[in-house]
N, C-alpha and C positions, 0 to 999 in steps of 0.2 A: 506546427509552430516551431520555428528555428530558435536556437538558444537565445539569440539577441532579442528577439521579439518577446520571449518569455521573461527576460530580465526587465524589459520595459513594462510588461504586465505587472510584475512584482512591485516595481517602483511606483505604480499607480494605485496600489492598494496597501493600506496599513497592515491589515491582517486578512488572510485568505482562509476561508473555511472549506475543508475537504468534505468527505462523507463519513458514514458510519460503517458498521460491520456488514459484510456480505453473507458469510457462512452462517453465523448465528441467527441473523434475521431471516434468512431463507429457511433455516431449520424451524424457526418459530412459525413459519407458514406451511410447514409440512414436509420439507426436505428431510429424508431419513438421515440420521446420524451416520457418518462414514461414507455418505454418497457425495461424489464430487459435485459442487454447485454448477459446474459447467454443463452437466447433463440437462439442467433445466433451461439452458439456452435454446435447446431444441424441443424439449418436452413441454415446458411451461414458460415460454418467452414472456407471457403477460405478467408473470410474477417478477421476473427480472426487471421489466419496465416499471412495474408498480413500485418496486423498491427504489429504483433511481428517482422516480418522480416524488416519492415521499421525502427522500433526502433533499431534493431540490426545494420542495415546499418548506423544509425546515432549515434552509439557509445555506446549502452547499453552493460554493462557487466552482468547485471541481468535483466531478464524479469519476470513480474508477470503474473500468470495465470488469465484467465477471469473467476474468481470464487469468486469475492468479495461478491456477493449475493448468494453464493452457500450453505447456511445453510437451514435447512428444513423449517424455518419460512418464510424467504424471497422467497424461491422457491414455497411455497404454495401460496403466493400472486401472483406469476407469472404463476400459474397453472402447475407447474413442480414438485410438491411435490413427486410424485412417481418416479421421475427420478434423485434423488439426487446423486446416485452412478454414473450414466451415465454422468451427467453434470460435476461433478468434475473430473472424469477419463478422459473425453474428453478434458477438459480444459488443463490438464497436457499433454495429448498425442499431442495436437495441438502445444503447446509450444515446446515440444521436437522435433517435426517434423520441426519446424521453425528454429531450431538451426543449423541443417544440419552439425553436427560434429564439430561446433565451440565451443570454450571454454567459453560458456555462461552459467550462472547458472539460473535455473528455480525456482522461488519463488512461493509458493502457497499462493495466496491472500485470506485472511479470513476477512470479514468485520463484523460489529456489527450485533447482532441478528435481529435488526429491531423493537424490542419492548423493553419496559422499565422493569428493574428489580424492585422487591419490595424494598422500600415501595412506589415508584413512579408509578410502573406498576404491572403487574400480574405475571411476571416470577420469580420463586424462584431460588435460587442458584443451586440446584440440576438439575433443568431443563436446565439452562444455561450451566452448566458444561457438560451435556450430548450433548447439541447442538454443542458446540465447539469440543468436543472429537470426535463426529461422523464425522464432516467434515474433521477435521485434519487427522483422521485415513485413510479416503479415499484418501486424497491428498498424504499422506506419502506412502501408498501402491501403488499409481500410479506412484511414482518416483520423487517427487519434491526434490530439493537440500536443501531448507530451507522453513520456513513458515513465513509469515508476517501478524500479527494480526494488522489491520490498521483502521484508521479513528475512533478510540475509543474516547468516551467522558465521559464514566462512569468508574471511577477507580475500582469499585467493579466488574464490568463486565470484564474489562481487566485482573484483577487479577485472576478471575475465569477462563478465557480463557487460561491464561498461566498455571494455575494449571491443567487444563484438558489436555493440550498438554503434559505437563511434566509427567502426569500419564501414558502415553503410549509411550513416546519417548524422547530421548535426541538430537533430530534433532536441527539444528541451528534455532534460533527463534528471530524475531524482533517484537517489540510492538510499535506502532505508534499512536499518538493522534492528533485529529483535534482541534486546538485552534481557534474556530470560533467566540469567544467573546473577541477579543483582545488577552490578554495573559491568557485567561481561556477557557476551553471547554464549550460546551453547558450546562453541568451540574455544571459549576463553578469550575472545577478542575484546579489547577495551576501547572506549571511545578515542583515547589518545592515539591508538594504533590506526583506527579508521581515518582520522584526520591526517596523520603522517603519510598514509598510503594513498589516500584519495583526493587530497587537497588540490592537486594539479591534474586531476583525471578528466576534467571537462564536464563535470556535473554542475547543475544549476542549484541544487539543494541537497543537503545531507539530512538523513532522517532517523527517527526513532519510532518504531511502531510495534504493536503487539507487546511482547515483553512480559513483565511480571506486575508489580504493584505500581500505582500512580506515583508513589513516593520515590521508588528507585528510578523510574523513568524520568522523573523531574530532575533527579540528581545527575543523570546522564545528560539531559538537556543543558544543565548549568555547566557541566564540563565542556561540552561541545561549544557552547557560546563563548567560553573563555579561551578557546583554542583557534577559532576560525571566524572569518567574516562571511562564509558561505551561508545563505539563508537556511533555516532549519525547519524541516518537515516533522511534525509531532502528532502521531496518531496512537496513543496508548490504549490498552484495554480499559474497559469500565471497571477497573480495580483488579485485584488478584483473583484468578479463577478458583472456585471452590467446588470440589466434587462431592456429591452425596453418595449414599450407600448403594445406589443403583448405577453409579458411574456417570450420572448426568452432571454437567458442569454449569455452575451459576456464577453470576457476577453481581456483587452486592452494592456497588456504588449507586446512589440514587441520582435521579435527574438533577435535583437542585445542587447536590454535592459536586457533580462533575461540571456543572455550569460555573459554580463558584471557583473551582480549582482551575478552570480554563484561563481565568484572569492571571493566575500565577504563571501559566505556560507562556502567555504573551509577554508578561512583565520580565520573564527570564530569557526572552529572546526568540521564541517560536514565531516564525512568519506564517506558517501553515498549521492549522489546528483542526483536528477531527478526532475520530475514535476508531479503534480496532475491535477485537472480539468483545461481545457483550454490549456494544454501543448501539442502542436502538435509535429510531428516528426522534424519539422524545429527548434522549440524551443529546443528540446532535442539535436539536432545536435549542436546548438550554445553552450549549456551548456557543452557538451562533448568537443568541440574544445577549449573553454576557459579554462576549468579546467585541461585538459590533456596537454595543451601547457605551463602551468605555474608550 
């Protein structure tokens, strides 16, 4: 879907519901902690499709492919470096099969490289550009409707990712940041800096995903809305993560709480709403019911 068609799609919908968490939901279904979700694309494709279908049943208008870690660096860490094309192609194919003719959009999920750019790390801009271009090209060729560059924390990396994608396609594009240090990303980036840098970059939506608490994510949403007319993509965690003595992470926001709070997201300017870590299908169903009934 080219950018202009996506803009028309947005104009036809008051609020668009995305999906819930991939990693934490697959872990609840048996994916070992620390194992890349992309491994199940080949080992347990039925579980990937099952999750997509459950999200759709609970109101998703857009589902994200299981390809967040589908770039060559992250796949190398998972022992899948030689299967980058197969992994990303399979992610799109399983999402497409899950739709079963319904009018649901498939978004290609693209996460950060997993390593730092210079001067904080060893990756130079040319390498990062090629990493994003490679994954984006595979996802585009496999048939995604749009791309979502998500959970970004480095403004330079996000800008490079957008430039890489725009060098090969005018596909609809969302760029979303994780503000996990209150109203700043891990690298200290503020929403004001994001808008200043990316407002004219050719993206169709600017986002907030993952992050910390619902309260601080909402504060970021409010700031973004005050600064830009670009539609806002909002996929927070199901509250702040809490680790127990065994190292397991839990999310404490209830289904009813997240549904009720979703109204605030829409009222404060979110065009796209969904959830990130800890967001179950039940959470998503509550979000969908609340926003689509108001």
